[in-house]
C-alpha positions in Angstrom: -67.6 -226.0 -92.5 -67.1 -229.7 -92.3 -63.3 -229.2 -92.1 -63.8 -226.7 -89.2 -66.0 -229.2 -87.4 -63.6 -232.1 -87.9 -60.7 -229.9 -86.6 -62.7 -229.1 -83.5 -62.9 -232.8 -82.6 -59.4 -233.7 -83.9 -56.0 -232.2 -83.8 -57.2 -228.5 -83.4 -54.5 -227.2 -85.7 -56.4 -224.3 -87.1 -58.0 -221.2 -85.4 -61.4 -222.7 -86.0 -60.3 -225.9 -84.4 -58.7 -224.2 -81.4 -61.7 -221.9 -80.7 -64.5 -224.3 -81.8 -65.6 -222.1 -84.7 -68.0 -224.2 -86.8 -71.3 -222.2 -86.8 -71.7 -219.9 -89.7 -73.8 -216.8 -89.2 -72.4 -214.5 -91.9 -70.8 -214.7 -95.3 -70.1 -212.7 -98.3 -69.7 -214.1 -101.8 -66.8 -213.0 -104.1 -65.7 -214.3 -107.5 -62.3 -212.4 -107.2 -60.0 -213.6 -104.6 -58.1 -210.3 -104.3 -61.4 -208.6 -103.5 -62.4 -211.3 -101.0 -58.9 -211.1 -99.2 -59.2 -207.3 -99.1 -62.7 -207.4 -97.6 -61.6 -210.0 -95.1 -58.8 -207.8 -93.9 -61.1 -204.8 -93.7 -63.6 -206.8 -91.6 -61.0 -208.0 -89.2 -60.1 -204.3 -88.5 -63.7 -203.4 -87.5 -64.8 -203.1 -84.0 -66.9 -206.0 -82.5 -70.0 -203.6 -82.4 -69.6 -202.9 -86.1 -69.2 -206.7 -86.9 -72.4 -207.3 -84.9 -74.3 -204.6 -86.8 -73.1 -206.2 -90.1 -74.3 -209.6 -89.1 -77.6 -208.2 -87.9 -78.1 -206.5 -91.3 -77.6 -209.7 -93.1 -78.9 -212.3 -90.6 -81.2 -210.4 -88.1 -82.1 -213.6 -86.2 -78.5 -214.7 -86.0 -79.4 -218.2 -87.4 -76.7 -220.8 -87.8 -76.5 -221.6 -91.5 -74.7 -224.8 -90.5 -77.5 -226.1 -88.3 -79.4 -229.0 -90.1 -82.7 -227.9 -88.7 -82.2 -224.3 -89.9 -81.2 -225.5 -93.3 -84.3 -227.7 -93.6 -86.5 -224.7 -93.0 -85.2 -223.4 -96.3 -85.6 -219.7 -95.5 -82.0 -218.7 -94.6 -80.8 -215.4 -96.0 -78.8 -215.6 -99.2 -76.0 -213.2 -100.1 -76.7 -211.2 -103.2 -74.7 -208.7 -105.1 -77.2 -205.9 -104.5 -76.6 -206.3 -100.7 -73.0 -205.0 -101.3 -74.3 -201.5 -102.0 -76.6 -201.5 -98.9 -74.5 -203.1 -96.2 -73.6 -200.9 -93.4 -69.8 -201.6 -93.4 
């Protein structure tokens, strides 16, 4: 996330830098890179509505994981493997 933030204020060479993407509201954890890439491609193909539903499932309050104040509260949602079976998409 630091790299995204740096690129937003610097050369803006990446998608994140060009569109000021530095607030994290959703993530999934994978140990296998092929699974992660496959999931990312799948998610990119979802409609905006379905993406919003997925975010709301994991992070109902749409809190920014990158916000210092939010992190200091200490109660941000954590991705767990059992969520994989229950997620809507």
